[in-house]
Each structure stands twice: as C-alpha cells, then as structure tokens.
MMTF fields as JSON, N, C-alpha, C and O atoms, coordinates in Angstrom:
{
  "mmtfVersion": "1.0.0",
  "mmtfProducer": "UNKNOWN",
  "numBonds": 331,
  "numAtoms": 332,
  "numGroups": 83,
  "numChains": 1,
  "numModels": 1,
  "chainsPerModel": [1],
  "groupsPerChain": [83],
  "chainIdList": ["A"],
  "bondAtomList": [4, 2, 8, 6, 12, 10, 16, 14, 20, 18, 24, 22, 28, 26, 32, 30, 36, 34, 40, 38, 44, 42, 48, 46, 52, 50, 56, 54, 60, 58, 64, 62, 68, 66, 72, 70, 76, 74, 80, 78, 84, 82, 88, 86, 92, 90, 96, 94, 100, 98, 104, 102, 108, 106, 112, 110, 116, 114, 120, 118, 124, 122, 128, 126, 132, 130, 136, 134, 140, 138, 144, 142, 148, 146, 152, 150, 156, 154, 160, 158, 164, 162, 168, 166, 172, 170, 176, 174, 180, 178, 184, 182, 188, 186, 192, 190, 196, 194, 200, 198, 204, 202, 208, 206, 212, 210, 216, 214, 220, 218, 224, 222, 228, 226, 232, 230, 236, 234, 240, 238, 244, 242, 248, 246, 252, 250, 256, 254, 260, 258, 264, 262, 268, 266, 272, 270, 276, 274, 280, 278, 284, 282, 288, 286, 292, 290, 296, 294, 300, 298, 304, 302, 308, 306, 312, 310, 316, 314, 320, 318, 324, 322, 328, 326],
  "bondOrderList": [1, 1, 1, 1, 1, 1, 1, 1, 1, 1, 1, 1, 1, 1, 1, 1, 1, 1, 1, 1, 1, 1, 1, 1, 1, 1, 1, 1, 1, 1, 1, 1, 1, 1, 1, 1, 1, 1, 1, 1, 1, 1, 1, 1, 1, 1, 1, 1, 1, 1, 1, 1, 1, 1, 1, 1, 1, 1, 1, 1, 1, 1, 1, 1, 1, 1, 1, 1, 1, 1, 1, 1, 1, 1, 1, 1, 1, 1, 1, 1, 1, 1],
  "groupList": [{"groupName": "MET", "atomNameList": ["N", "CA", "C", "O"], "elementList": ["N", "C", "C", "O"], "formalChargeList": [0, 0, 0, 0], "bondAtomList": [1, 0, 2, 1, 3, 2], "bondOrderList": [1, 1, 2], "singleLetterCode": "M", "chemCompType": "L-PEPTIDE LINKING"}, {"groupName": "VAL", "atomNameList": ["N", "CA", "C", "O"], "elementList": ["N", "C", "C", "O"], "formalChargeList": [0, 0, 0, 0], "bondAtomList": [1, 0, 2, 1, 3, 2], "bondOrderList": [1, 1, 2], "singleLetterCode": "V", "chemCompType": "L-PEPTIDE LINKING"}, {"groupName": "THR", "atomNameList": ["N", "CA", "C", "O"], "elementList": ["N", "C", "C", "O"], "formalChargeList": [0, 0, 0, 0], "bondAtomList": [1, 0, 2, 1, 3, 2], "bondOrderList": [1, 1, 2], "singleLetterCode": "T", "chemCompType": "L-PEPTIDE LINKING"}, {"groupName": "ALA", "atomNameList": ["N", "CA", "C", "O"], "elementList": ["N", "C", "C", "O"], "formalChargeList": [0, 0, 0, 0], "bondAtomList": [1, 0, 2, 1, 3, 2], "bondOrderList": [1, 1, 2], "singleLetterCode": "A", "chemCompType": "L-PEPTIDE LINKING"}, {"groupName": "GLU", "atomNameList": ["N", "CA", "C", "O"], "elementList": ["N", "C", "C", "O"], "formalChargeList": [0, 0, 0, 0], "bondAtomList": [1, 0, 2, 1, 3, 2], "bondOrderList": [1, 1, 2], "singleLetterCode": "E", "chemCompType": "L-PEPTIDE LINKING"}, {"groupName": "ASN", "atomNameList": ["N", "CA", "C", "O"], "elementList": ["N", "C", "C", "O"], "formalChargeList": [0, 0, 0, 0], "bondAtomList": [1, 0, 2, 1, 3, 2], "bondOrderList": [1, 1, 2], "singleLetterCode": "N", "chemCompType": "L-PEPTIDE LINKING"}, {"groupName": "LEU", "atomNameList": ["N", "CA", "C", "O"], "elementList": ["N", "C", "C", "O"], "formalChargeList": [0, 0, 0, 0], "bondAtomList": [1, 0, 2, 1, 3, 2], "bondOrderList": [1, 1, 2], "singleLetterCode": "L", "chemCompType": "L-PEPTIDE LINKING"}, {"groupName": "LYS", "atomNameList": ["N", "CA", "C", "O"], "elementList": ["N", "C", "C", "O"], "formalChargeList": [0, 0, 0, 0], "bondAtomList": [1, 0, 2, 1, 3, 2], "bondOrderList": [1, 1, 2], "singleLetterCode": "K", "chemCompType": "L-PEPTIDE LINKING"}, {"groupName": "ILE", "atomNameList": ["N", "CA", "C", "O"], "elementList": ["N", "C", "C", "O"], "formalChargeList": [0, 0, 0, 0], "bondAtomList": [1, 0, 2, 1, 3, 2], "bondOrderList": [1, 1, 2], "singleLetterCode": "I", "chemCompType": "L-PEPTIDE LINKING"}, {"groupName": "ASP", "atomNameList": ["N", "CA", "C", "O"], "elementList": ["N", "C", "C", "O"], "formalChargeList": [0, 0, 0, 0], "bondAtomList": [1, 0, 2, 1, 3, 2], "bondOrderList": [1, 1, 2], "singleLetterCode": "D", "chemCompType": "L-PEPTIDE LINKING"}, {"groupName": "PRO", "atomNameList": ["N", "CA", "C", "O"], "elementList": ["N", "C", "C", "O"], "formalChargeList": [0, 0, 0, 0], "bondAtomList": [1, 0, 2, 1, 3, 2], "bondOrderList": [1, 1, 2], "singleLetterCode": "P", "chemCompType": "L-PEPTIDE LINKING"}, {"groupName": "SER", "atomNameList": ["N", "CA", "C", "O"], "elementList": ["N", "C", "C", "O"], "formalChargeList": [0, 0, 0, 0], "bondAtomList": [1, 0, 2, 1, 3, 2], "bondOrderList": [1, 1, 2], "singleLetterCode": "S", "chemCompType": "L-PEPTIDE LINKING"}, {"groupName": "PHE", "atomNameList": ["N", "CA", "C", "O"], "elementList": ["N", "C", "C", "O"], "formalChargeList": [0, 0, 0, 0], "bondAtomList": [1, 0, 2, 1, 3, 2], "bondOrderList": [1, 1, 2], "singleLetterCode": "F", "chemCompType": "L-PEPTIDE LINKING"}, {"groupName": "GLY", "atomNameList": ["N", "CA", "C", "O"], "elementList": ["N", "C", "C", "O"], "formalChargeList": [0, 0, 0, 0], "bondAtomList": [1, 0, 2, 1, 3, 2], "bondOrderList": [1, 1, 2], "singleLetterCode": "G", "chemCompType": "PEPTIDE LINKING"}, {"groupName": "TYR", "atomNameList": ["N", "CA", "C", "O"], "elementList": ["N", "C", "C", "O"], "formalChargeList": [0, 0, 0, 0], "bondAtomList": [1, 0, 2, 1, 3, 2], "bondOrderList": [1, 1, 2], "singleLetterCode": "Y", "chemCompType": "L-PEPTIDE LINKING"}, {"groupName": "GLN", "atomNameList": ["N", "CA", "C", "O"], "elementList": ["N", "C", "C", "O"], "formalChargeList": [0, 0, 0, 0], "bondAtomList": [1, 0, 2, 1, 3, 2], "bondOrderList": [1, 1, 2], "singleLetterCode": "Q", "chemCompType": "L-PEPTIDE LINKING"}, {"groupName": "ARG", "atomNameList": ["N", "CA", "C", "O"], "elementList": ["N", "C", "C", "O"], "formalChargeList": [0, 0, 0, 0], "bondAtomList": [1, 0, 2, 1, 3, 2], "bondOrderList": [1, 1, 2], "singleLetterCode": "R", "chemCompType": "L-PEPTIDE LINKING"}],
  "groupTypeList": [0, 1, 2, 3, 4, 5, 6, 7, 4, 1, 6, 8, 7, 5, 6, 7, 6, 4, 9, 6, 2, 10, 11, 9, 8, 9, 9, 2, 0, 10, 6, 12, 13, 4, 4, 13, 6, 13, 6, 9, 11, 1, 9, 11, 8, 4, 6, 1, 6, 11, 1, 4, 7, 4, 12, 13, 8, 7, 8, 3, 9, 11, 7, 4, 14, 4, 7, 8, 12, 2, 5, 8, 15, 11, 6, 6, 9, 14, 8, 5, 3, 16, 6],
  "groupIdList": [1, 2, 3, 4, 5, 6, 7, 8, 9, 10, 11, 12, 13, 14, 15, 16, 17, 18, 19, 20, 21, 22, 23, 24, 25, 26, 27, 28, 29, 30, 31, 32, 33, 34, 35, 36, 37, 38, 39, 40, 41, 42, 43, 44, 45, 46, 47, 48, 49, 50, 51, 52, 53, 54, 55, 56, 57, 58, 59, 60, 61, 62, 63, 64, 65, 66, 67, 68, 69, 70, 71, 72, 73, 74, 75, 76, 77, 78, 79, 80, 81, 82, 83],
  "secStructList": [7, 7, 7, 2, 2, 2, 2, 2, 2, 2, 2, 2, 2, 2, 2, 6, 7, 6, 6, 7, 7, 4, 4, 4, 1, 7, 6, 6, 1, 7, 1, 5, 1, 6, 6, 6, 6, 7, 5, 7, 2, 2, 2, 2, 2, 2, 2, 2, 2, 2, 2, 2, 2, 2, 2, 7, 7, 7, 7, 7, 7, 6, 6, 1, 2, 2, 2, 2, 6, 6, 1, 2, 2, 2, 2, 2, 2, 2, 2, 2, 2, 2, 7],
  "xCoordList": [0.82, -0.108, 0.935, 1.913, 0.55, 1.27, 0.684, -0.537, 1.56, 1.149, 1.242, 1.906, 0.521, 0.43, 1.833, 2.223, 2.71, 4.082, 4.828, 5.499, 4.807, 5.416, 5.284, 6.214, 3.827, 3.226, 3.896, 4.372, 3.924, 4.397, 5.847, 6.287, 6.593, 8.096, 8.426, 9.313, 7.649, 7.713, 7.466, 8.239, 6.316, 6.025, 7.096, 7.532, 7.581, 8.603, 9.862, 10.486, 10.23, 11.396, 11.284, 12.129, 10.136, 9.974, 9.557, 9.915, 8.77, 8.23, 9.158, 8.909, 10.33, 11.383, 10.867, 11.157, 10.075, 9.461, 10.261, 9.713, 11.709, 12.603, 12.309, 12.714, 11.538, 11.48, 10.299, 10.037, 9.705, 8.586, 9.002, 9.841, 8.501, 8.675, 7.225, 6.276, 7.131, 5.821, 4.886, 3.712, 5.343, 4.554, 3.928, 2.959, 4.508, 4.027, 2.757, 2.029, 2.534, 1.569, 0.318, 0.427, -0.772, -1.993, -2.563, -2.483, -3.087, -3.69, -4.887, -5.195, -5.634, -6.706, -6.346, -7.193, -5.122, -4.813, -4.856, -4.34, -5.426, -5.475, -4.034, -3.086, -3.856, -2.613, -2.383, -1.252, -3.501, -3.241, -4.017, -5.058, -3.471, -4.138, -3.407, -2.689, -3.685, -2.973, -3.267, -2.481, -4.36, -4.794, -3.961, -3.928, -3.413, -2.803, -1.399, -0.743, -0.824, 0.62, 1.023, 2.202, -0.052, 0.349, 0.884, 1.647, 0.575, 1.102, 0.421, -0.688, 0.965, 0.304, 0.307, 0.596, 0.009, -0.311, 0.851, 0.753, 2.129, 3.399, 3.599, 3.867, 3.486, 3.596, 2.593, 2.952, 1.451, 0.516, 1.11, 0.878, 1.946, 2.466, 3.512, 3.606, 4.32, 5.335, 4.74, 5.338, 3.482, 2.893, 2.405, 2.564, 1.787, 1.377, 2.486, 2.405, 3.598, 4.748, 5.448, 6.056, 5.382, 5.928, 5.122, 5.71, 3.879, 3.012, 3.113, 3.101, 3.21, 3.335, 4.738, 4.846, 5.748, 7.093, 7.323, 7.848, 6.922, 7.27, 6.225, 6.555, 4.948, 4.045, 3.515, 2.731, 3.941, 3.447, 2.143, 1.618, 1.421, 0.042, -0.128, 0.415, -0.951, -1.19, -2.344, -3.3, -2.392, -3.498, -3.792, -3.357, -4.57, -4.839, -5.903, -5.869, -6.896, -8.047, -7.943, -8.207, -7.562, -7.249, -8.572, -8.494, -9.624, -10.853, -11.07, -11.768, -10.393, -10.423, -9.333, -9.359, -8.377, -7.465, -7.848, -7.245, -8.942, -9.487, -9.862, -9.588, -10.506, -10.967, -9.728, -9.62, -8.889, -7.749, -6.874, -6.525, -6.54, -5.464, -6.046, -5.479, -7.102, -7.81, -6.894, -6.722, -6.419, -5.497, -4.631, -4.608, -3.934, -3.119, -3.991, -3.589, -5.143, -5.854, -6.552, -6.618, -7.048, -7.764, -6.677, -6.954, -5.529, -4.351, -3.976, -3.711, -3.97, -3.55, -4.678, -4.344, -5.991, -6.952, -6.809, -6.871, -6.614, -6.555, -5.414, -5.558, -4.241, -3.05, -3.266, -2.924, -3.853, -3.916, -5.041, -4.998, -5.991, -7.008, -6.638, -7.297, -5.604, -5.029, -3.743, -3.248, -3.191, -2.086, -2.469, -1.622],
  "yCoordList": [-1.161, 0.022, 1.214, 1.273, 2.154, 3.446, 4.432, 4.547, 5.169, 6.059, 7.517, 7.737, 8.451, 9.821, 10.355, 10.988, 10.078, 10.555, 10.031, 10.831, 8.755, 8.128, 8.744, 9.088, 8.946, 9.549, 10.896, 11.227, 11.715, 13.085, 13.12, 13.947, 12.314, 12.136, 11.902, 12.513, 10.984, 10.592, 11.85, 12.154, 12.597, 13.746, 14.714, 15.255, 15.002, 16.13, 15.686, 16.553, 14.56, 14.104, 14.148, 14.747, 13.45, 13.368, 14.591, 14.811, 15.5, 16.779, 17.92, 19.019, 17.709, 18.539, 19.754, 20.903, 19.435, 20.381, 20.586, 20.777, 20.559, 20.697, 21.621, 21.387, 22.82, 23.761, 23.325, 24.013, 22.159, 21.666, 20.432, 19.665, 20.244, 18.889, 18.326, 19.003, 17.019, 16.374, 17.156, 17.283, 17.698, 18.304, 19.64, 20.188, 20.121, 21.369, 21.072, 21.989, 19.799, 19.428, 18.799, 17.681, 19.447, 19.124, 17.933, 18.01, 16.929, 15.803, 16.267, 15.612, 17.382, 17.791, 19.033, 19.598, 19.408, 20.513, 20.152, 19.102, 20.972, 20.637, 20.374, 21.007, 19.542, 19.35, 20.428, 20.86, 20.837, 21.661, 22.911, 22.868, 24.135, 25.45, 26.142, 25.541, 27.495, 28.289, 28.196, 28.646, 27.626, 27.393, 26.106, 25.935, 25.38, 24.094, 24.135, 25.152, 22.925, 22.951, 23.65, 23.897, 23.984, 24.687, 23.944, 24.494, 22.729, 21.789, 22.214, 22.732, 22.061, 22.343, 21.185, 20.078, 21.348, 20.206, 19.379, 18.182, 20.124, 19.447, 18.603, 17.411, 19.143, 18.327, 17.05, 16.02, 17.138, 16.045, 14.9, 13.775, 15.085, 13.957, 13.203, 11.976, 14.074, 13.58, 12.907, 11.975, 13.396, 12.78, 11.526, 10.629, 11.262, 9.909, 8.962, 7.835, 9.419, 8.558, 8.203, 7.136, 8.989, 8.852, 7.727, 6.779, 7.831, 6.978, 5.557, 4.559, 5.466, 4.146, 3.575, 2.388, 4.35, 3.782, 3.37, 2.289, 4.25, 4.048, 3.047, 2.358, 2.897, 2.104, 1.049, 0.244, 0.964, -0.084, -0.082, -1.097, 1.181, 1.419, 2.078, 3.152, 1.369, 2.065, 2.91, 2.542, 3.99, 4.987, 5.19, 6.178, 4.21, 4.199, 5.124, 5.607, 5.409, 6.217, 7.69, 8.055, 8.564, 9.807, 10.683, 11.856, 10.083, 10.687, 10.724, 11.558, 9.74, 9.734, 10.692, 10.863, 11.306, 12.084, 13.102, 13.223, 13.848, 14.944, 14.436, 15.069, 13.238, 12.727, 12.075, 12.235, 11.419, 10.762, 11.872, 11.799, 12.86, 13.873, 15.128, 16.205, 15.041, 16.044, 16.551, 17.757, 15.73, 15.928, 14.783, 13.757, 14.892, 13.714, 12.61, 11.45, 12.878, 11.79, 10.972, 9.746, 11.613, 11.015, 10.142, 9.031, 10.714, 9.864, 8.654, 7.553, 8.916, 7.828, 6.657, 5.472, 7.056, 6.149, 5.33, 4.104, 5.934, 5.411, 4.299, 3.23, 4.726, 3.75, 2.563, 1.425, 2.867, 1.738, 0.711, -0.47, 1.225, 0.458, -0.563, -1.576, -0.222, -1.049, -1.819, -2.541, -1.727, -2.591, -3.922, -4.713],
  "zCoordList": [0.073, 0.026, 0.058, 0.803, -0.888, -0.969, 0.006, 0.115, 0.74, 1.559, 0.889, -0.124, 1.554, 0.974, 0.926, -0.056, 2.114, 2.128, 0.993, 0.342, 0.649, -0.529, -1.672, -2.402, -1.918, -3.228, -3.423, -4.509, -2.27, -2.307, -2.579, -3.379, -1.995, -2.354, -3.851, -4.447, -4.381, -5.773, -6.647, -7.556, -6.327, -7.093, -6.948, -7.964, -5.785, -5.588, -6.369, -6.979, -6.394, -7.057, -8.559, -9.224, -9.174, -10.563, -11.186, -12.343, -10.499, -11.117, -10.86, -11.357, -10.033, -9.726, -8.994, -9.328, -7.96, -7.029, -5.848, -4.762, -5.992, -4.924, -3.887, -2.749, -4.186, -3.2, -2.057, -1.07, -2.364, -1.411, -0.629, -1.1, 0.419, 1.227, 1.147, 0.75, 1.56, 1.664, 2.527, 2.18, 3.651, 4.679, 4.019, 4.545, 2.883, 2.316, 1.43, 1.05, 1.129, 0.205, 0.942, 1.446, 1.004, 1.6, 0.754, -0.472, 1.293, 0.496, -0.292, -1.288, 0.062, -0.799, -1.663, -2.354, -1.596, -2.345, -3.984, -4.368, -4.827, -6.189, -6.798, -6.333, -7.731, -8.171, -9.357, -9.582, -10.096, -11.074, -10.785, -10.129, -11.314, -11.212, -10.01, -9.211, -9.985, -9.299, -7.668, -6.834, -7.384, -6.081, -5.419, -4.2, -6.197, -5.659, -5.918, -5.694, -6.449, -6.631, -7.916, -8.169, -8.777, -10.051, -11.105, -11.899, -11.221, -12.313, -13.527, -13.394, -14.806, -15.993, -16.881, -16.425, -18.112, -19.041, -19.341, -19.611, -19.286, -19.53, -18.33, -18.479, -17.119, -15.951, -15.918, -15.348, -16.486, -16.461, -17.125, -16.682, -18.267, -18.851, -18.033, -18.025, -17.318, -16.501, -15.275, -14.737, -14.786, -13.722, -14.05, -13.222, -15.199, -15.69, -15.788, -15.3, -16.451, -16.6, -15.19, -15.103, -14.197, -12.924, -12.221, -11.702, -12.211, -11.562, -12.214, -11.494, -13.559, -14.195, -13.854, -13.547, -13.901, -13.56, -12.111, -11.847, -11.149, -9.681, -9.142, -8.177, -9.696, -8.975, -9.754, -9.251, -11.166, -12.04, -12.413, -12.872, -12.237, -12.572, -13.927, -14.181, -14.866, -16.057, -16.01, -15.327, -16.64, -16.597, -18.072, -18.663, -18.705, -20.123, -20.562, -21.693, -19.681, -20.187, -19.831, -18.686, -20.79, -20.429, -20.091, -19.725, -20.232, -19.926, -18.3, -17.724, -17.716, -16.277, -15.578, -14.359, -16.399, -15.871, -14.798, -13.732, -15.191, -14.351, -12.865, -11.845, -12.898, -11.642, -10.902, -9.686, -11.536, -10.985, -10.356, -9.178, -11.127, -10.704, -10.09, -10.271, -9.403, -8.876, -7.573, -7.394, -6.833, -5.681, -5.244, -5.925, -4.172, -3.835, -3.26, -3.346, -2.687, -2.087, -3.249, -3.16, -4.282, -5.351, -6.208, -6.661, -6.36, -7.03, -6.158, -6.641, -4.909, -3.868, -3.892, -3.881, -3.926, -3.886, -5.097, -4.998, -6.295, -7.621, -7.735, -8.327, -7.067, -7.126, -6.188, -6.508, -5.004, -4.048, -4.453, -4.106, -5.17, -5.695, -6.784, -7.02, -7.373, -8.443, -8.08, -8.946, -6.924, -6.441, -6.053, -5.639]
}
C-alpha cells in the first residue's frame, strides 16, 4: 500500500518540485491550477509517466485524468485500488 508521504516524495522528485517538502503538500490541495501545486499540461505527462514507472499502474483512459489527478488523495486512492 502506498502512503500519501510516499506519493508526495515521488511527485517532488519526478516533477522537480525541490522547493517543497511532503508536509507542504496537503492531501486535498489541487494538483493543477494556481490554488494548488500549480502543475500544468506538460507536468501532467510527467505525472502519468511517474505513476506508471514508480508504482506499475497503467492509466490508459485519458478521460479519467481529471478525476484521478484532482488531488493527492484521489491519486492515492486510484493507485492503491490497483495495487
């Protein structure tokens, strides 16, 4: 089972968010947009690749991206449901 702390560390490393620590990222903070982490469409590609590489989870349906990548908690729920 992946923890929120593990997931945040992976995101910080793979998305080059070195100025953040896992404790800086709230589980319900939006991943995209100015009110959250501020990720953009280029980051979304890296995010998908990171999840697939680090956790062995394929995210094939791009129609689900908005739901899956809403925040840390939604991504964590998706990953753990498929492990």
